N, C-alpha and C positions, 0 to 999 in steps of 0.2 A: 481660127483655123478650121478648115472643112474636115468633118468627120465622115468616114465612109464605112458603112456597115454592109457586110456581105451575108445574105441569108441563103443558105444551102438547102434547097428543097429535095427531100428524098422520101418517096412513098407518100407524098402529099401534093396537092395541086395548088397552084397560085390562087385559084378562086377560094380555097379554104383558108389561106394565110393572109392575103392582101387586105380583106376587110378589117381584120383585127389590128394589123399594123397601121392602117389608116385611122382607125378609131383612136388608137393611142396617140397618134400625131395630132388629130383634131382635139382630143381632150387636153392636150398641152397648149392649145391655142395657136398652133403652128399651121400655116397654110402649106399645102402640098400640091405638087404637080406629079402626075404619073405618066411617064414616057413609055409608050409601047411602039410597035413598029408597023402597025397596019390599022386602017380605018375599021375593018371588020372586027379585029381584036378589041379595039376601043369601044365599039358598039356593044359587043358581048359583055365586056366588063362594066360598061355603063348600066346595062340592064341588070346585071348580077348585083351591083352595089345597091340597087333599089330594092332587091328582093331577097338578099342572102339571109335575112333574119326577120322574123315577125315582130320582134321587140326592140329593134334598133333602127336608128335613122342616121344615115351618113350623107350629109349634104354635099353634092358634087355636081359637076357638069362636064361636058366636053368642050374643047376649044371652039366648037362651032357656034355656041350660044353667044348672043350679043353681050350679055353681062358676065362673061367668063372672068373678067378682071375682078369681079366682086365675089366670086365663089371661093370657099375655103379649100376645095379640092377640085382640080381640073385634070381630065384625061386628055393627053395630047399625043400626036404622032410626029411632031416636028422638033421636039426638044426645046421649044420656047417656054417661057415662064409668064403666061398671060396674067396670072393672079399674084405676082410678086412673092412666090412661095419661098420659104426658107429651106424646105425639104423637097428633094426630087427622088422619086422612086423610078428605078430603071428596071424594066421587065422585058421579057422576050428578046434578050440580047440587044436591047437598045444601047447605043453608045453613050459614053460620057458626054455631058454638054460641053460646048465650046469654052465656057468659063466656069469650070467646076468650083472654083474658089468663091463664086458668087453665092453659093449655098452654104448654110450651116451644116447640113447633113445630106449625104447622098446614100440611098438605100438600094443596093443592087440585089435583086431577088432572082436566083437562077436555079434551073432544074438540074440537080446533081445526077439524074439518071440519063442525061443527054450529054454525050461526049463533047459536042461542039459548044454547048452552053458552058460546060465545065472549063474547057480550054479558053473560051472568051473571058470567063470570070478570072481565071489565072492571069491573063494578059492585063486586064483592068487592075487587078490587085498590084501587079508589078509596076504599072504606070502610076497608080496612086501612091505607092510607097516611094517611088523615085521623086515624086513631087512634094514629098514631105507631109502628106495628109495622114491623119490618124486613122488607121484601118483596123477593123475588128471583124472577126469571123464567127458566125452564129450557125448552130446546127441543132435540130430538134432531138431531144432524147427519146427513149422508148415510150414515154408518156405524152409526147408531143409538146413538151415545154422547151423553149429556146434556151440553149446553153452557150455561153461564150467559150469558144475553143481557142487553143494556142496555135 
């Protein structure tokens, strides 16, 4: 059964959170696809993932490269799964994939300071619940640690 995790960002940026979530996914040996909504955003994230830390390496590529199917992490704008990922990250209000049940885990990261993003996340939550997916909601505490909320 597909597990759907909702990460509610408040007073933090996607750029500060996404690398850590991807590192954890990669450390578990899972392939991931990150679905964003524009080429410009994908390019910015691609550059950021190469430079976010001096002491980390996060192998990834965009959907444009010839060997995207071999990459552990692929950034895409079309919602496809070129690397046969078990995990899809949905950012920037990207929609659910056509076949969400094809993934072990969907991770929706949304900006809680943006009313439209919050409304979109609520809609996706209701959709996922109605499909019988296991959904969890995560929010950072005052120390920046993710806490599961009810």
